[in-house]
Structure formats: structure tokens, C-alpha cells
N, C-alpha and C positions, 0 to 999 in steps of 0.2 A: 448560511455563510457566516463567517466569523471575521472580526477584526483582530489583527495581531500586532504585537510589538516585539522586535528582535534586537538583542544586543549581542555583539560579538567581541571576544577578547582573545588575544594571542596572535598566532602566526598567520601567514598567508593561507595555509591549508584551512584553518578555521573560517577565514573570510570566504574562501571558495565554497565551503560547505554551506555557509549561511546563504550565499547567493543561490545555490541550488535549492535550499529549503524555500527561500522566498519565491523563486520561480515556480515551484511545484504548488505553493499556496495560491499564487495569483492565477495559475492555470485552473485551480479548483474553485475559483470564484471568491476567494477570500481577499481582504484588503487591508492595508497598513493603517494602524491608528495613529493619532497625533502623539501618543505617549502611553506608558503602561497603565495609567489610571483610566484611559479611554478604551483599552483593549480588552477583548473577551479572553485572550490568552497571551501571556508573555513568554518569550523563548530566550533562554540564556545560554549562548554557546560559550562554554567555559574554557579556561586555561588552567594549567597546573604546573608551570614551569619551575617555580620556587615556592617556599613555604609562605612568603608574604602574599603571593598571588592567590594561594589557596584561601587565605584569610579574606582577601578582598572578594573572591568569588562567593564565599559563604555570606559575607556581609551584604553583598549586592543581591543575592538570592533571597535573603531575609527581607530586604527592602521591597523587592519586586512581589513577593507573596503578600505583602500588606497592601499593595497597590492594585493588584489585578485579581480577577476571579479564578484564573487557573494558570499555573506555572509549569513550564517544561524546561528541564535542564539537560543539555547535551554537550558535546565537545569532550575534550581530553579529561578534565577532572570528573565529569559525570561518569565516564566509562572506566577510569582507572581508580577512582575513589568515591564512587557514588554513595557509599555507606555514610560518608561524612555529612552529606546533606541530611540524611535521616537521623543521625546522631545529634545534629544541631537543631532538630525539631522543625525542619523546613519541609512543608507539605508541597512536594513537587513530583512530577513524573520524570524519571531518569531514563533517557532514551538515547539509542544510537541516532546519529543525525538523519539517516534516511527513513527513520520511523516517525519522525516528527510530523510530516504532512498528513499522514493517516491519522495520527492522534488528534490533530486539530480538527479533522473532519467530524470527530465525535460520533461516528457511526452513520453520518449523513452521506447522501449521494454526492459525488463531485459535481460541480456546476460547469457545464459546457458553454463556451462563448455563444451569444445569440445567433451569430451568422453561421455557426458550425463549419467554418471553413478550415481546410487542412493547413498545417504549419510544418515547415522544414527547418529543423535546428541541427545543423551539422549533418551527420549521417542518419538522424532520427526524424521520421515523419510522423506527425500527430494527426490522426484522422478521426474527428468526431462524426459518428455515423448517425446520430439522432439527438434530439433535445427533449428533456423531460422524462418522466417515468410513469409507471402504472401503479406505484405504491402510495400509501397514505400513512406512513409511520408516525407514531404519536410524538416522537422526539425530534423530527426532522424539519428544519426551517427552509431547506433548499426547495421544497415543493412550491413554496410561496413565490419563488423567483422563476421557476422553470415550467410549472404546469404539467399537463399530461404529455405523453410521449408524442413526438412529431417526427416521423421517419421519412427521409428522402428515399426515392426508389433505389433498389439494389444497383441497377445499372449506373446511376449517378455516383454512388459511392465507389463502385469498382473503377470508374473513370478517375475519380479523385485519387484512389490509391495508385493507379497506373501513372498519373502525373507526378505523384511523389517519387516513385521509383525512377522515372525518367529524369527527374530533377536531381537524383543522387541518393535518395533514401535507401539505406540498407536494413533498417528496422522500421516497420510501420506499427505504431501503437494505436490500436482501435479503442476509442474512448466513448463515453456517454454516461448519463446518469445511471443507467442500467442497461448494459449492452444486450442482455438476454431478452429483453422485451422489444428489441428492434423489430419494427413491422407490425406490432400489435394494433396500432392505430388503423391499419388496413385490414384487420381481422386475420392476420397470419404472422407466424413467428419466423423471421427470415434470416436470423443470424447464421445458421448452418449454410444456407444458400450463398450468403454474402461471402463467408470465408472460403467456401468451396470455389467460387468463381475467382476470387482474388488469387488463390493459389494455382489455379489451372489456366487462367486467361492472361496473366501478366508475365511477360518475359523478364528474365534477369534473376540474379542471386540476391535474395533478401529474406528477412524473417518477419513474422507477424506476431505481435503480442496482443491478446484480447484483454481489454480492461474489465473493470468490475461488473460482475453479473450476479444479481441476487439469486439465492437458491430457489425462491419462488418462481422467478422467471426462467431459470434453467430447467427446473422440473417440468417434465412434459416434452422437452426436446433433448433431455440429457443423453439418451442413448444415441439419437441421431447426431448430436453435437460431438459426443465422444468418438463416434465413427469418423467424423470429418477430421478430427485431430489425429486419429490413428492412420489416416490415409496420406496426410501431407506433412512432410518434414519441414516445409516452409513455416508451419505454425510452431511457435514455441509450445511445448507440452506444459502449459501453465494456465490455471484458472484462479481468479480471485472471487470467491464466493462467501461473502460475510454472513456467518451464522448468527452472530451477536449474542446468543445465549444457548445453553444447553437445557433450558427449562421451557416446556410448552406454555406454562402459565405466563412466564415473562414474555415469551414471543407474542402471545395473545395481547398482553397489555401494551407491547410495543406496536401492535397492529402490523407485525410482519406477515408476509404472504406464505410463509412456510412454517412447517413444524420440523422437530428434530429428525424424525424418520425420513422426511423428504430430502433433508440435507444428506443423511447417510446414503440414500439411494443415488443421489447425484455423484457422491464420492465413489460408491461402488462401481458405477458405470465407467468412470475413468480408470479405476483400479483394474478392471477386467480387461481393458483394451490397451492400456499404456503401461509398459514396464518401468519407465523412468519419467516421472512427471512431478510437478510441484503443485500442491494445493496451498493457496494463500487464503486465510480466513481472518475474520475480526471477531473479537468479543468485547462487548460493553459491560463493565463491571459497575455494580452500584446503581442499577436502575432503581427508581423509587420503590417499586413493588418487589424487588429481589430479596428473598429470604435467605437465610443460611443454607437451607436445603437447595434452593435454586442455584446459589453459587456453587455448591458442591456438584450439582448436575452439570454445570459448565465445566468444572474441573475434570469430572469423569469423562465428558465428551472429548475434551482436549487430549487427555491421556489415551483415550481409545482411538481417535482418528489420527493423532500425531501429524498435524499439518506441518509442512516444511517451512512455511512462513506464517507468522501470527502477529496481528496488531491488537494490542491490548489498550483499551481506552477507558478511562474513568468517566462515567456519566457526568455531564454538566448540562444544565438547563439552557434551552434556547428560547428567547422571548417570542410569544405568540403561539408556541406549540402547545398541544394538549398536555405534554408532560410537564410543562412549566407550572401547571396548576397542582401537580402532585406533591405531596409532602416528601422531601428528599431525604436520603440517608445521610448520616453524619460523614464529614470528611475523613475522619480517622478510620471508619469502617471501610470506606471506599478504598483508602490507601492500603489497608491490610489486605483486602481482597485482590487488589491490583498487584501488589507485591508478591503475593502467593502465586498468582497466575503467571506473572512474568517470570518467576524463577522456574517454573515447569516449562514455560515456552523456551527459555534460553537452554534448558537441558535438551529439549527435543530438537531444537534448531542446531545446537552444537553436535548432537549425535548424527544428524543428517550430513553435516559437512564432514564429520570424521569418517563416515563411510565413503565419501568421495575421494579421500586421500589415497593416492596410488592408482587412480583410474585415469583414463585418457579421454578427453572431451573435445569435441569440435565446438569452437566458440566464434562469436562475432565481437569484435572490438567496438564498443558502443560510445565511449567517451574517455577523455583524459582523466586521469586520477591525480593524486597529489605527488609532487615531485616527478620523477621520471617513471611514472607508472600509468597503466591503462586499465579501464574497467571493462570486463568482457561478460558476456552471457552465454551460457551453454544451452543445449537443446531444451532443458527444463526451466530456462530463464534464471538459473542460479548464478549469482555473481561471482566471478573469479577475477582476482587481481593479478596482473602480470607486472612484475617490477622490472626496472632497467629496460623499458620497452624500446628505447633507441637502439640498444644492442641487437634487438631482433627486428628492427625496422617495422614496428607495429604502430599503427595510428587508427583513429576512429574510422570504421567502415571496412576495415580488413577482416577476413576470415582466417583462422588459425586452428591448429590442433595443439592442445597443451596437456601436460601431465599435472594433475593436482598434487601439490607437494605438502600443503599445510593449510590450516584454517585458523580463523579467529572468531569462532562461534557464529557470527552473522554473515561471514563470507569466507571464500576459500582463496588460496594462492596457487598459481600455476606457472609452469615453465614451458615454453614452446618446445615441441619435439619435431 
């Protein structure tokens, strides 16, 4: 878990995005610091309305990098003029706002609330299915807070999901430190059974998104799990399986429970069964033992697998972890590797959204966007923005069919048909 400091400049849109960043961070177990000097990470949500504002943003970013261990810059200036931070010598990660929570996680598991109770937020129901994990990653501090996996019975989680749907949830987000190991504490892996029962036993029109599942946990149930996805349209065709490195040597030093070939086998199982789906994965760049060859192996894996969503995180030490005692790589090297990987990531994700243009997709309106727009998710959980939503009488919780008309690398635009 990390402490964070967030500063927001500019319009109402930026303030709304900062609220969503902070909500996601709090759901992940992170907590606000008293100021940037006390924070593990500082987040600057930037504005770029006039030249004077740009100078102010650069000056503030320079001040923040001196006060905190890690700096993330998001917002308008980051996306429109991100190179200016680099040219000014500011060591920061430049990210789209919805990438910020994953970056703060630093490759760690999310932290589920101790009581693991479901939450309904608008039309979205959040269902923590278990607490804890079965991993012992050398860089992760979350395990100190959560311990080993503790899984409530399948029937109990099905009833919680049913209650969310009856209360108005149109999207159920299955969450946990590692959803793939749900049931391991009872000697069985029960995620396929849980998903199958939610989809078959609960009446109503809704969608289910499965949260982070480590490749080591998925492997062994990957074919059964892919079969469940293929059977049920209720499930978004989406998995988040963080590989973290394309090098087996680094994965061993990280004490990850998988190796690269197992990750490939997981991806292949879903490729064989699903025509249209999204693979989300994570890479940690600059782990203390990562060599140039290890980094290149990660780059090759990224180009080979071409995941539709990629989270790139520069390694940072967490106190009390085994990786905290390792001699770290220099900040400049980590920055260069992160920049190289992020460039390939943007190319891949942009290509994915380009292939969507001209297609027709069934979507669920999940939440309001900026101005008169709404954010929707298609069957593969890809984000599609519909502008002028009032003209189409669209609001969160509605289902619609849209034609994808354009994209901006990280998301697409659609128009109801």
C-alpha cells in the first residue's frame, strides 16, 4: 500500500478525473499523505490552457520531483505536451488519467477491504470475492496487510451478486487480490464455478467483469476458465493477467508463480475460444536485477502478444519487502526503459482501437463522462465514449448499440445506431 499526494489544476473535467483517481486509489488500499514530502507518490493533474499555465506546471512538477520519491503527471498538458516535461529534465511518468491507479500499485495486488462486502456505486456493483493471495512476490507490500487467501463459499458470493443486481447493478466488478486463486484455501480453485453460477442463476440483464488474476493462478484452470467465458455473454471478454516481465530470470527474482511460457499458454487458451476479447497485462520496468537482455525480452513479449491494454510501471521499492534490500537501477535507466516500452504500448493500443472504427458494438453505459458524454464498455470491456448523450437519452445503466466512429489511442468514440 502506498501513500499518495494529488494536486489538480484546470477545469471541472480535471477535478472530476482526480476524484476518480482518488476513489480508485482508496479502493486499492492506498491512503492520502499530509503532503508531497510524506508521500510515496505525487500525482500532478496538469492544465495547459495558456503558455503561462504551462510554465507553472513545469515549475510545480520540478518542485514535486524534489519532494517525493515518485512523480506521475497526468491531465491535459501531460497528454498534449508530455515531451516538455522530459525536455525540462523532469523525471516523471506521463500517463493518461485512468492509468494512474495501476501505476501507483507498482505491480502489487490490490487491497480489498477487510469485511469484503459488496458496494453499489450508481449502476456498478463492486463484489470482493476473497481477501488475501497465495503469492509471495519479493516486491509486494500488500501481503503484509492481507495475508493468505480467505475465500467465502461460492453460494455466499452468488447471493451477494444477486443482491447487487436486485439493487440496480448493471455491471458487477469481481475483485480480489488475485481472483484466480479464489477457493485455494479450501483446496479447490472455484473461480470458473462462481462465474458460471452468477451467469446462470441470477435473473436480469447485467455484465460481469473479472478483476486481476495472476497468470500463475489462472494457469491450471485456464482452459476451463476460457470455456466459461465462451459460454456466457454476460461476462465481459476481458482478463487482467499481469505478466510483469518477459524474462524468466527476473520473474524468478520477483518470486512470481509463473514463467513466460505459462503466460503464453493462458493467452492461447482465450485466443482459441474467443474471437473478440481484451487482454490487459502489466510490466514492471527497472526491477533491480533486470539486465538489458531482460528488458529486451519484455519488449519482445509485448510485441509478440500485443495485449489490448498495457500498464507500464517503473519499479520503486516498498519498505520491508525483500526487493527493498536489492541494489536498485538508476532512475535514468528506468526512465529510458519505461519510455521505450510505453511508446510500443501506445502503438499497439492505438492499432487496436483503429481496427474498431467502423464496427458496430453492443455496449453498456457505465458512467457519466466529461461534459455531455457517457463512458460505455463493449463486450470486450473496451471503452467507447458517446458524446451528446442527452440527444440519445443515454445514462449510466442503459444498454445501447453504437457504431465506432473514431478513437484517441486509449479509447474509442461511438454513435448510437
